[in-house]
Phi, psi and omega in degrees: 000128180282139178278166179298325178294321179291320178295312180300309180295319183295322177298314180295318179297321183297308184287332175294324178295341180267008176097009179269130174290140175279117179256129183294153178303135174281173179294157173288347176261109189298127178266332184268353179211093185287000177278345182267145179282317178225157169289116189246358179203160182297333187278354182306313185286353182249017181307315181297326180294315181295326178285353182081009184275316178261116186251020184285341182235145171253342175196169182192159176225141183214162160236105193262124173282137186226153172226125174237131191244356184288345182244030182307317188289346179271341180296130180103339183245005174230174183278340193225349184292134178221159172259317173256135175205167179247128183253118175275132184211140169241138190228148175229130178246081180079016184255250180286162181225215194301314184304313182287320181299316181290320181296315180294318180300315180297312179302313181299315181292313187269333182260306180293309184272345178060041173282128175305130183305325183290348177280352190244136174233160181226165176228156172227172180279126187278348184102157181164261180289337177229165183299155175301144184277075183297323181300311179294321180299314183291327176291322179291332175303338177287344186231334187233133174297148190300335180287346176253014174250115185253146181253120182239166186264198188300321187299325184257327193227039172211120184259135175227151175272341182173193180295334173225170177105193185297141182198174177170169182284164179235159167232127180251145178250130183245142179252136180269110180272006177094165183301126177249022178082019181293135180273356180285116180293344180245038181301123174210200187292348179272352178277143182261022184286343179099358180290316180255120184240128176293127178244343183212136175237125180255113182260126180253092178281105186226354182239158170238107181287131180269172181297327180279001180093355180280165186240126174251140177295142175284140179295331179230113183273147186238157174240131177227114182244151175213127176227119180294123182297328180296316180295321182293318176298324178301320180288314186286336183257009179053042181268150180284334179204171185297335183284353176259013174269168182289357175281344185233329187302323174302324181286311181295318179300314178298321182291318176303314182293315183294318185275352179067045179233162181267339181071029180248000171263162182301318184292316184292323179299310179302314181301315180296317180295319180292320180297313184300309183297313187290329177291321174302306179305308184299319181299317179292321178293315179296320180299339178264013172092004179276138180234151178300139177200186182257016178207159173062216182296322178300326180296314179297316178302315180299319179302313183298311180300313186288327177293317179296315181296326178297316186284331173291326177292321179299334177272010175102358180284134181238010182218166179310130185222324188300329182293343175286344181268350178303319180295331178290320175300316179302318179294325180294320186252019184306128177082348184270316182233096188305332183295332180283319180295316186288328188249022186302314183296324179291319176304316183290321179299315182292317176301315184292318180295315182295318177297316179301313180295319183293319181298326173292320178295327179301320178298315176299321177297323178294321177293318181298318177296320178300317180293320178296319178294332180283340188237000188269352184082223186270347182226131175275121181304141180301323181297323175295317182297321180287327175301316178299321182291315183288316187276319186246001174080016184275113175295156181302325182298316181294315179300318181296320184292315178293320180297320181299323180295338180260004182079022185245138172261162181248134177288092182290329177294319177294326176296314179298319179298315180295322178297318180294324179295320178292325178294319179298325177295325182286328184290318189264135176205102178202138176278178184298326184289323189268348182300124177075008186241007187302314183294313177299321177298321175296322179294318178295315184298320185258353181263353181227154178294157178304137180288129177278115180271122183247005188289351174288328184261330184211156177256359180224133179207157177269139180211164177252137175281110183272326182203154178227142175230137180278183184297340178271008178064042175249143178291141180213163182266348185206140175243138174216101184127274182206163178157207183232145181230142176248128178242158179291331179210158184199143169268001181279126178285134178267140184307123176189161180058026182088343183271129182291164178286155180289161170238163180166203188240155168242120183251138178237117184056037176085353180251144179296123177249337179197164176244143176266116180268336182190161175222133179233156169225075190306328177244006169105331191257315184256132181269134175253116179266117175281120186234159171231128184137202185242136183199145176241150176299134179093350180300135170271116189230167175251126179256127185232117179281141174295106188295320180300313181295317182297320181299318179291318176303312184299317184293316181294321180293316180296327181296325177299316176301318180296317183291321179299313179295321179297316180297321179293331176287325182279316190253349179097175187291351178292346180285128176231144174290131179238015179157154176200161174215131181229121172235184177289336186264337185193173171228154176226136184223120176259138180216156181270136173202127189270018174215169173274120185289150175281151179306317181293331177289317178294319177299325180293322181295312181300323183292318180296320180297315182288328175297323178293323178294314183291339182285352179051056179283139177290145178247119183247135180236130179219145173266120188221165176303139180302328182297341180288346182301310180289323181297324186261353179077040182281145176275129180240159177271138175303133174077356180282137175263114185257149174291154175231111010287162182242162179266121178260134181242118182241133179246120185079159181065201178204167180291342174278331179233068186295337181294343178270000183294153168274314177211156174212119182227152168276118187202136179262003185284173180269143185221162176291161179276338182212139183302338178300333178289346176285340178064289175206157178249112178255119173267116184271330186203139173219132179187180187276136175260320178199177181304119177086354181236129180237158185232135175249130176239138184198183177221153179212169177064213182294335173298321180289320178298316178296321178300314182293325179295319179292321176297317182297317182297318179297322179292323175296318179294321179291321177300319179295320178294323185271352180059044176226159172299154182304326182291343184256006184300313182302309181298322179293315180298321178298317180296320181293321180295318179299319181294317181296320179299318182291320178295318180296321178300311184293322181296314180301313179299318179297313180300311181301314180298317180297313183296321183282331187275325183187188179080000181226156179285139175222133179233141182239128176241164172246124182281173183302327181273009176086357180278149181282138175244116185250123177247120177249119177273110189252034179304137183106338177275161173272148179309324180289347180269352186297321182296315180298324179292317177300322179295318180296316181295318185296331180297339179279350187235139174281320178223114178193151172259117185255126175238125181236134186216157171217150178248142180204123174055042175077006179245146180242125177249145182206159173229154177237123186236135177267120173260110182078181179269126183244135184289128171058030179226134170223149187301318186290328176296314179298316181298316181294327180290320176296315183296323181296323178289336181263006187055040182238200181224157178206164181188167178151211183245178182297328184261346178208137178213166178210158180190192181189170181178208183271139176271076189261352173203159186303152180297323185303321180294314180300310182290330175302320179283330183289322185290336179279350180260344183264000000 
């Protein structure tokens, strides 16, 4: 039996022997298409090659790590759905085509892997919007009898990039896993019994679909193939499903042992699959620098961790557990993906912290569900049910089960609608700059030479205008107003690494012709200068960076390096940068920390950073081989892909004596020449952003000087207002705040007594059982004051049902309070009855409840009906 490692390596070696270069897996964070949330297929890193924009490769073979998230809720309940998987692919960019692709596929499967030919069936495109794929059919006849060649339509066997553009037919290869007891006498690849599983898809991109729906042949035809490693292992290891391959069995075996389950019931099987798949996905995402959050990629990571933790809890686990499986993931992929080996401890820290937070959240979720069921009437809104699923990890089945016990149904249509909205959020990922511009960005990136950045050495340089794009992002020969410009060289820094782009002027023949408002490098190589003014393609211009803004940017960016090193000295190497923002006015630095820091620890870090600034340490920048990073002890960002050679920024010491350094990071940003230019590091705010991630906001350099001047001006103005010397402002403000607090306390007490004592209508009724029903009309009170009024009224009665209400802007708020023990009456039942009459909602406990609704008729009428029913 071949192992997954043998299969993976063998595939790459086979196609390499055919002349295809082995291209390493790209990051799970797409670098060539910023509109995608994750790399979801092997072809993603080759989009420019397929479009004919990048001609550096004619073919390639890869094993690409992928994440697909739209079917998260299906994982665990099917034989093959996964979120993380490895895609084996061989590609041709105008090189070989169908004949070779089919021949190599067949040779690899039947000769290299020695799969019996009779176990394989294939499909071709039968025709429809485009002609039948006669070429593929005839090629397959050389290897497969015609009874095992199936013809399928557009949904299965025709690939498109969109309504127009490159497209073409597909051929899929299916593996026969043997009889599964299917009762269909004509069971074949079109049957969904699971006997026949697609393991390889060959896409033949040969057409360019036009606006009118017609198809033109592409001048350069391409091959894009994809074969899931997990499915191939399933076939080669005679496994019933992907979870029984060696890519998963170490995880499921360990989980069975840890959780004390046999894994032989439907519920246990699903739980083990979910845990195994989601721990794999989470480990790879964390290794690339993604952290749990409520948006973007972090939102998906949080969903994965919490869903897995929820199923571990259903199996009886009551404490953080998933992090203990990360070393198992590492052992499965040992030596294959260095990011897992290198960041194992960080992966475990992030998993453990998120699990700890989630397990606490689950308790809140159970309380939230109980409150919803108490106040929702007969139907729990689908949106609320989905919120419970997303936020607290409650699967729909569990919510339905708990709701049914209370006689409540769940709006499943509303749940599905909310789920679809969340899936759409998972599908789309693009910032405002990149939306709708992906193809043009690829054309610019690959159609023009890399922009030469000269801004480390100079703030003024001569350049040629290579390309112009108007505000619609269309190429043009002249701009008048606004748009984007590409130059052959530039001193303007393009936004990256958290540092914003430079601003400045464009001079033509010594006169200002345009202003640079921002600079971006969306795909990394070519800089796009956002300009306002007039410019023509081919213009020879002088580019001048705003020196004042650049000076402030450098100070704030260098301050981040000082702070990062200081935090690592105080809290240790587990501190990692997880985001930053650097502008001329301020800096923001996010860092990982698995505990809440003490004030004295943070103060120590700020002191270390400022001591480094005062020490006037030299700042050295050198471009060196990437391998020097580990040798010199450089700090790198998780998941960051660095150029080789890379730019090293050292503060203190020297590259000849690196042991004397204060800090060393790989960074392409602009920095001061000496830490004295940072002047001072002022931390304005420090706090938690999410579980395990904290944020520092501050200012440095002249931005810090301006901030202090502004604070001083405000202090002087406040001193004048308080009629005290500036040095006494703090003490005087404290005294005023204490006085104000006491006045507010007295006012609140006075108002509550006044509201409860008189000035409002109060009616007392006798219920059927002889107990008093007291209604206090509290118009003029705020809704939040009703409870205090009810408490005061209830103190006057040994046994009574007290209702206090107020109307405001057509809405009625009320509370129900029990004074003493009353037979066959509880506050929440009464509150819901009142709320139902008001078209509102209510909830609470047996002794106290509250609610609200429409103020649609006088209270006397409502209570008249209420007292007769109690």
